[in-house]
N, C-alpha and C positions, 0 to 999 in steps of 0.2 A: 857598395852599401855601407853607409856608416852605421856604427853600433846606436848611436842616438836614434837614427831613422827607424832600425828595426825594433827598438824598444818602444818608439812612438805608436808603431802600428800594433805591437803586441799589448800595449795598454787598452787597446779597444776589444780584444778578445773577450774578456769577461763581460762587459756590459753588452756586447754584441750577442754574445750567446745567452745571456739572461732575457734580453728583449726578445730574441727570436723564439726561446723556448716558451714564452708567454703567448705568443701569437700563432704557434703551429701546432699540429697534432702531434701525438708522441711519436707515430710512425714518420711523419715528415720531419721532425726535429732530428730523429736519429739518422735519416737519409742525410740531411745538411751536415752533420757532424761527420759522417762517413766520406761525403764528397769533399769536405774540408781536409781530411787526413789524406784521402787519395790524391788531391791537388797538391798538397804540400810534398808528398813523396815524388809526383811526377815532376813538380817544380825543380826539386833538387836534381833529378835525373837530367833535365834539359836546360838547366842554368837559368831558371826563372826565379824570381824573388819569392822564397818560400812562405814568408809571412804574408805577402799579398795574397797569395795562391790560397792559403789557408782561409783569410777572412773572406775573399771573394767566394769561395767554395761554401762557406758556412751561411752566407747571406744570399746566396743565388736564389733561392726560393722563398723570399720575404714575403711575397704576396700569394704564395701558391695556394693557401687555403681559403682565400676570398671566393665568394660567390660570384656567378656572372654578372649579377647586378651590382655587386660592390666593385668588381673589376671595371664596369662600365662607367660607374660613377667616377673611379679613379681616372680613367681615361678622359673623361670630360674636365675633371678639376686639373688634370696636367697637361690638357691640350695636346694629347696624343692622337695623331691621324690613324683612323682604321683603313685597311686596304680591303676589307671584306666585312660580311656581317658578323655581329658578334657571336652567333652561335658557331660561325667557323674559326673564329680567332680565339675563342676562350681558352684553349690549350696554350696558347702563345702569349696573351696579354700579359700574364703575371710577370714575364720577364722586363717587359717595358715599364710596366707600372712600378714593379719592385725596385727597379734601378733607380727611378725618380725619389721613391719614397725612402730608400736607403741613403741616397745623397743628402735628403733633408733631415734624416734621423742622425746622421753621421758625417757633418760637413767636413770633418777632417780628413775623410777618404779622399784618396787621388782619383782623378777622372779614369785612369787605367782599371781600377777595381769596378767602378761603376759601369764602364764599358763592358767588361766581362760578365756582368751581372745581365745586363741589357741583351747580350748576344748569345746567352746560353741556350737558346731554343732554336730561332731561325738562323743564327750565326751572321755573317757578312763577308763580302768579297775580300775585305783587307783585315782578316784576323790578325790580332797581335799574338805573341807567343803565350801571354796570360790568358786571352780569350780562348785559344785553343785548349789550354790546359783545363780550364773550367768545363768547356763544352765536353771533352772526353772523360774527365773526372765524374761528372754527372752521369755519364752512361755506364762507366765501368766499376764504380764503387762497388764494394763486396757485399752490400745488402741487395743489389739488384740481381734478381734471379731469371726475369724475361729475356729470351733471345739467347743465342749463342755467343757470350762474350769472352770465351776462353782465349780466343786467338788474339782479341784485341787487347786483353790483359796481359797475355804474354809478350806482346809487342812492345810494351812500355820499355823505353831504354834501349831498343833494339833496332828500331826504325827512327826516322826523322820525326819530329814533332808534326810537321806539316803532313807526312804519309800517315800517321796515326789518326790525326783529325780527319783526313779525306776518308780513311776506311771507316771511321765512326760516322762521318756524315753520310756515307754510301749506305750505312746499315739503317740509318734514320729514314733516308728517302725510301729505301725499300720497304721498310715498315709502313710508312704512310701509304704508299701505293697499293700495297697489298690489302690495306684496310679501307681503301677508298677515302681516305682522310684528306682535309684540305692542306695544300702546300702553300706557305707563305711565297708570295713572288720573290722576295728577297733570297729565299732558299734556292730558287732556281738559277738566279743570277751567281750565287756562292758556287753551285755545282759546275756551272760552266765556265767559271773563273779559274777554279781549282783543277778541273780537268784539262783545260787549255794549258795551265801552268806545269801539270804533270806530263803532258805530251811534249811540251817545249824541252822538258828536261830529258826526255828520252833520246 
């Protein structure tokens, strides 16, 4: 990574933070900052671009505070296909709409950052290292208090990034099933893909 490239990304830190603070609640903004810092620390541990990780972590919840009606309007505006009813998808839509909106607000960003934002809820069968860092950082950042996250936090840097992602994803799936929540069809494919990969490695 060239110094100029890193400096170019860091030049977006201040304007991105300023715009994000203006559109999120105080709690959600603090969560986003915490995810950014956690993602950067994870990136250093796993050899991922730390500036990209920080920026993707910061911007991952760009559309999180929109209402269901606003999200649906975004979906129609951005021509994003729905796989279920809006009331089932509301918790997941912000990742998809937010990724498109961030790409429009900051056209200088690379596709890898936008992809990591888009995949931070339902994930994907072919997660990149940056995707996995953002997914896990969103779950384990220190302001999160729900769930038993101690073991996940303690595993950072001690297990492979893919193993850490799968453990985090398993916790998410368990949470959804226990609460009878909608599971995105993509998430089922992700689970089967990574379980098959894990078994093949044994």
